[in-house]
N, C-alpha and C positions, 0 to 999 in steps of 0.2 A: 626663257622662263625658268624660275627656280622652283623645283619640286620639293616636297617634304622629305624625300629620301636624300636629296642633296644637302638639306639643312641639318637633319639629324644624322649623326655618324653611325648609330646602331640600327637605323631603319632599313638598311639594305638587306638585312637577313630575312625580312618578311617577303622578299620577292618570290621565293619558292612557294610560300603559303598563298600569296596572291595568285600565282600561276596554278596552284592546286585547286584553289577555290573556283577560278575561272574555268579550268578544265572539267571540274566536277559538275558545274552547271551545264556546260556544253555537252558532256557525255552522258548526262542523266537520261535514262530511257523514258520515252513518252508512253503514256497510258493509252496507246492507240487501240489495242484489242478490246479492253473493257469499254472504252468510249464508243468504238464502232458497234459493239454488241448492244449497248444501251440505246444508241441512236437508231439502229435498225429495228429493235423491239418497239421503241416509242413511235417510230415512223409507221410501222406496220399496224400497231394498235390505233394510232390516230387516223390513219387512212381507212381502216376498216370501219371505225366509228363514224367518220365523215360520210363514207359511202352509204352506210346504213341509215343515217339521219336523212341524207338527201333522197335516197330511194323511198324512205318512209313518208317524206313530205310529198313526193310525187304519187303516192298511193300504191307503190309496188315494192314492199320491203324485201330486202335480199335474204334476211334470216341469218346473217353472219353473227350479229351481236343480238343476244336475247333482250331486246329493249323492254318488252312488256313484262317479262319475268323480273327484270331488274327494277322496274317501277313498282311492281307488286311487292317485291322483297323490301324495297326502301320504305314502302308504306307500312309494312308490318313490323319492321325492326325499329327498336328504340336506340337512342344514343349509347346507353351503357353497354348494350350488347355489341356495339361496334368498336369498343375500346381496344380489344386484342388485335383486330384487323388493322385499326388505325396505328397502333404501336408497331406492327409488322411493316406497314408501308413507310412509316417515319424512319424506322430502323434501316430499311433498304435504301431510302433516300440519303440518310446520313452515311451509310457505307459507300454509296456511289460518290458522294462529295469527298469522303476521305480518300477514296481511290484516286480521285482527280487531283487532290491537293498534295498528298504525300507522294514524293517521288519513289520510283522503284529502285531496286538495287542495280547498279550499273554493272554490266558484264565486261566493261573496259577499264583498264588501269591507265591513268594519264601518264604521258611521257613528256619529259621536259624538252622544249624547243627553244631556239634562239629568237624566233620571231614571236612576239606576244599575240599576234593576230591568228596564229596557227595553233590548233589544238589537235593532238594526235593521241591515240590510245592503243594499247595492246590488249588482246583478250586475256582474261584471267587464266583460261586453259593454256593459252600460248605461253604466258609467263611461267606457269607451273612447269610446262614441258622444258622450257629453256633452263630454268633453275635446276630441275631434276637432272638434266643432261650435264650441267656444270658440276653438280655434286657427284654424279657417277663417274666423272673423269678422274676423281681423286683416287690414288692407289689404295686398295684395300676395301673400297666400297663395293659391295655386291649389288645392292639395290637401294634406291632412295625414293622417298615420298615427300611431296611438298604440299603444304596447306597454307592458303592465304587467309590470315585472320584480319580483324579490324586494325590492329596496331602492330602486329608481328607477322613474320613469315616463319612458319614452323617447318623445319626440314628434319625428317627422320631417316636415318641411314641404317641399313642392315650390313653387318660386317661379321667377320669370323671372330672367334673367341680370343685370338692372339693379338688383335689390334688394340691400341691404347687410345687414351683421350687426346693424344697429339693429333690424331686424324680429325677429330672434331674441329680443331682450330683450322686445319687445312680446308675442310668442307666449308666452314664459315667464311674463310677468306675467298674461296672460289665462288661461292654464291654471292658474296658481297661485291666481288669484282664484276661478275656478270650483271648484277643489278646496276652498278655504276655504268657499265657499258651500255645497257639498255636505256638508262636515264629515267627510270620510273619515279613518279612523285608520290609522296605520302605512303610508301609501303611499310614503313616502320623498321624495327630492328629484326635481325635474323637470329632465330633460336634453333640450335642444332641439337637433336636428341640421338642417342646411340642405342641401337637395339642389336644385341648379339645374337647371331644365328646359332640355334641349338645344334650341337654336334651329334 
């Protein structure tokens, strides 16, 4: 079977983007904690209300839910007075829907694999540690700090006043080689900043 990548000569460059997209979907964190909290709260409220209604129908109300007070309040309150409460409930519902739809920030950075059915990720803190270790192996670097941005990896190195900008290229090469060795996808370009240690 002929695929589109076999027909178009320049289409092979999108393989990495396809792998990044697939890994991003697979490594996307689920909203389990907000979902579990909302489910437990709704189940508890529904269960208490159902138990109160059934016990009231049997003639022995439990008193968990103030049904009589709620009925009296509903009889005394007009619709314009409920607009603020209705807006708050609608806002809470919209927020819950937004939490369910919008994915959370992934704590894993996808790693390239030869098998398209396998998705592997490295933790962001683990990637920061390994890149910091690579930067600190360069001669003249006293300390290094790594920040993972959306499109760039920012490496800040602390060095003595006698070191020059040539060390920045060495740090950039060391960090780039380590990135290539790990095989991360979609990490962007490496930006190295120099901070001289005060004497």
